[in-house]
C-alpha positions in Angstrom: 7.5 -13.3 -11.2 10.3 -12.1 -8.8 10.2 -8.6 -7.4 13.2 -6.7 -8.7 12.1 -3.2 -9.0 10.2 -1.3 -6.2 9.1 2.3 -6.1 8.3 4.0 -2.8 6.4 7.2 -2.4 8.3 9.2 0.2 6.8 11.0 3.2 7.5 14.7 3.4 7.9 14.6 7.1 8.5 12.0 10.0 10.5 8.8 10.2 9.9 7.5 6.7 8.4 4.1 7.7 7.4 3.3 4.1 10.8 4.0 2.7 12.5 2.0 5.4 10.2 -0.9 4.7 10.8 -0.7 1.0 14.6 -0.5 1.4 14.6 -3.6 3.7 12.2 -5.4 1.3 14.6 -4.5 -1.6 17.6 -5.8 0.4 15.9 -9.1 1.1 14.8 -9.6 -2.6 17.9 -8.0 -4.3 15.7 -5.4 -5.8 16.3 -1.8 -7.1 14.4 0.7 -5.0 13.3 4.1 -6.3 12.3 6.8 -3.9 9.7 9.3 -5.3 9.3 12.6 -3.5 6.2 14.5 -4.5 6.2 18.3 -4.6 2.7 19.7 -4.1 2.4 23.0 -6.0 0.1 25.7 -4.5 -3.3 26.3 -6.0 -4.4 29.8 -7.1 -8.1 30.2 -6.2 -10.1 31.2 -9.2 -12.5 33.2 -7.0 -9.7 35.3 -5.4 -10.8 39.0 -5.3 -7.2 40.1 -6.2 -4.4 38.4 -8.0 -2.1 36.4 -5.6 1.1 38.1 -5.0 3.9 36.7 -7.3 6.4 36.6 -4.3 3.8 34.5 -2.3 3.5 32.0 -5.1 7.2 31.9 -5.6 7.8 31.3 -1.9 5.1 28.5 -1.8 6.6 26.9 -4.8 10.2 26.9 -3.3 8.8 25.6 0.0 7.1 22.7 -1.7 10.2 21.8 -3.7 12.5 22.1 -0.7 10.3 19.7 1.3 10.4 17.2 -1.5 14.2 17.7 -2.1 14.8 17.1 1.7 12.8 13.9 1.5 14.9 12.8 -1.4 18.0 13.4 0.5 16.8 11.4 3.6 15.9 8.5 1.3 19.3 8.6 -0.4 21.1 8.4 3.0 18.8 5.6 4.2 19.5 3.6 0.9 23.2 4.3 1.3 23.2 2.8 4.9 21.1 -0.1 3.8 23.4 -0.9 0.9 20.5 -1.2 -1.6 20.6 -0.4 -5.3 18.6 2.8 -5.5 17.8 6.1 -7.1 15.5 9.0 -6.1 13.3 11.2 -8.2 11.0 14.3 -7.8 7.5 14.7 -9.2 5.7 18.0 -9.1 1.9 18.0 -9.2 -0.8 20.7 -8.5 -2.4 20.4 -5.1 -5.8 18.9 -5.9 -5.0 18.3 -9.5 -4.4 15.2 -11.6 -1.8 12.6 -10.4 -0.5 11.4 -13.8 3.0 12.8 -12.9 3.1 10.2 -10.1 1.4 7.4 -12.0 4.0 7.5 -14.8 6.8 6.6 -12.1 4.5 3.8 -10.7 3.6 1.9 -13.8 7.0 0.4 -14.9 7.8 -1.2 -11.6 6.9 -4.5 -9.8 5.6 -3.0 -6.5 4.6 0.4 -5.2 5.2 1.0 -1.4 3.3 3.9 0.2 2.7 4.9 3.8 -0.6 5.1 5.5 -2.0 8.6 6.1 -0.6 9.8 9.5 -3.2 11.8 11.4 -0.4 13.4 13.4 1.7 14.5 10.4 -1.1 15.0 7.6 0.2 15.4 4.0 -1.6 16.9 1.0 -3.7 14.3 -1.0 -2.3 11.3 0.8 -5.7 9.3 0.8 -6.4 10.3 -2.8 -2.7 9.3 -3.7 -3.1 5.9 -2.2 -6.6 5.5 -4.0 -5.2 6.6 -7.3 -2.1 4.4 -7.2 -4.2 1.3 -6.1 -6.9 1.7 -8.7 -5.1 3.3 -11.6 -1.4 2.3 -11.7 -2.0 -1.4 -12.6 0.7 -2.3 -10.1 0.3 -4.1 -6.7 0.5 -1.7 -3.7 2.1 -2.4 -0.4 0.8 0.0 2.3 2.9 0.6 5.4 1.4 1.7 8.8 2.5 5.1 9.8 3.6 3.5 13.1 6.1 1.4 11.1 6.6 -2.3 11.0 8.6 -4.5 13.4 9.1 -7.2 10.6 10.6 -6.6 7.2 10.4 -10.3 6.2 6.8 -11.4 6.8 6.6 -14.9 8.4 3.0 -15.1 9.5 0.7 -13.9 6.5 -3.0 -13.5 6.4 -4.6 -13.9 2.9 -8.1 -12.4 2.6 -10.0 -14.5 0.0 -13.3 -13.9 -1.6 -12.8 -15.6 -4.9 -12.5 -12.2 -6.7 -10.2 -11.3 -9.5 -8.7 -8.6 -7.3 -7.9 -11.1 -4.5 -6.4 -13.4 -7.3 -4.2 -10.8 -8.5 -3.0 -9.8 -4.9 -2.0 -13.5 -4.3 -0.1 -13.8 -7.6 1.6 -10.5 -6.8 2.6 -11.7 -3.3 3.9 -15.1 -4.4 7.6 -14.2 -3.8 6.7 -13.1 -0.3 4.4 -16.0 0.5 7.1 -18.5 -0.5 9.3 -17.2 2.3 6.6 -17.1 5.0 6.6 -19.7 7.6 2.7 -19.7 8.0 -0.1 -18.6 5.7 -3.7 -18.4 6.7 -6.4 -18.1 4.1 -9.3 -16.2 5.6 -12.8 -16.5 4.1 -15.5 -14.2 5.5 -19.0 -15.4 4.5 -22.2 -13.4 5.4 -24.0 -16.7 5.4 -23.1 -20.3 4.9 -22.9 -21.5 1.3 -24.4 -24.6 -0.1 -21.5 -25.3 -2.4 -19.7 -28.5 -1.9 -16.2 -28.5 -0.4 -14.7 -26.0 2.1 -14.6 -22.4 1.0 -11.0 -21.3 0.3 -9.8 -24.9 -0.3 -8.9 -24.4 -3.9 -6.7 -21.5 -3.3 -5.1 -23.2 -0.3 -4.3 -26.2 -2.4 -2.8 -23.8 -5.1 -0.5 -22.2 -2.5 0.4 -25.6 -1.1 1.6 -26.8 -4.4 4.2 -23.9 -4.1 5.4 -25.8 -1.0 3.6 -23.3 1.4 2.3 -24.2 4.9 -1.4 -23.2 4.5 -4.4 -23.3 6.7 -8.0 -22.1 5.9 -10.3 -20.3 8.3 -13.9 -19.7 7.4 -15.9 -17.1 9.4 -19.6 -17.4 8.8 -22.1 -14.6 9.6 -19.5 -12.6 11.4 -20.6 -10.3 14.3 -18.4 -7.5 12.8 -18.0 -6.2 9.2 -15.4 -7.7 6.9 -12.7 -5.0 7.7 -13.1 -5.5 11.5 -13.1 -9.3 11.1 -9.8 -9.1 9.2 -8.2 -6.6 11.7 -9.4 -8.7 14.7 -7.8 -11.7 13.1 -4.5 -9.8 12.7 -4.5 -8.7 16.4 -5.4 -12.2 17.7 -2.9 -14.1 15.6 0.1 -11.7 15.3 0.0 -11.6 11.5 2.8 -9.5 10.1 1.3 -9.0 6.7 -2.1 -8.9 5.0 -2.6 -9.9 1.3 -5.9 -8.9 -0.1 -7.7 -7.5 -3.1 -8.7 -3.8 -3.4 -12.5 -4.7 -3.0 -15.3 -2.9 -4.8 -16.4 -2.4 -8.3 -16.5 1.4 -8.0 -13.8 3.7 -6.6 -16.5 6.2 -5.8 -18.7 3.6 -3.9 -15.8 2.4 -1.9 -13.8 5.5 -1.1 -16.7 8.0 -0.7 -19.2 5.8 1.1 -16.9 3.4 3.0 -16.2 -0.2 2.5 -13.7 -2.9 3.7 -10.9 -1.5 1.6 -11.0 2.0 3.1 -11.7 0.8 6.6 -8.8 -1.5 6.6 -6.5 1.2 5.2 -7.6 3.7 7.9 -7.1 1.1 10.9 -4.4 -1.2 9.7 -1.5 -2.0 12.1 0.6 -4.2 9.8 1.6 -3.8 6.2 -1.1 -4.7 3.6 -0.3 -5.8 0.1 -3.2 -5.0 -2.2 -4.0 -5.4 -5.9 -6.9 -4.3 -8.0 
């Protein structure tokens, strides 16, 4: 299915690397791009000894809305300069509260683009926002490193393959991108050699080759590092400009509270990662 509708969650500070990637992506695929600025409303502590001053709450509210409004203006100007069909929206949520006000904007779209958490410019709930959009929106998510991306049209793509339904969904979501790539590597990481006949990853490589793609398979057996480090090392050694992979794990709690390949890659990624769950 072609990518014709993209939503990007805007950063509230910095150079907007995710928005820039989404707009260039939209220009390459003639897609409509929506910029969503999130206003994080202040929380009133239930244990406060005295009621919070009304003027303080009002000022905090106005500051949150102003930051989101400024992000919208920046996006609108970037979209104008890029010549991309676009619109911008604002969603208000309670800091630490449910994210349904964000998810309702994410679900009726082909792809959500969001920036990696930036340790130098931390934003409220960014990791939780990424987790929730990935696991609850039902839409593939493209995560952009906070350092930005040199390439807006991926040519050398790494596909992480473990035979799972999440990896399958990621590949199907990425087909429009993979079809324009010059080189695709299917990476299979095995903790131990399997006794199954045939090369691991051959079936999915054949599937992609039938779409006229240049595909090779690499199998890493009994890696010296974990899955995440193996993937990241391959990206560094082979100059991949996009990673396509499933959002691994059966349990959000297990993966995001106790670690896992998904979280490790999101924390250390240096190129955009397209994920599906």
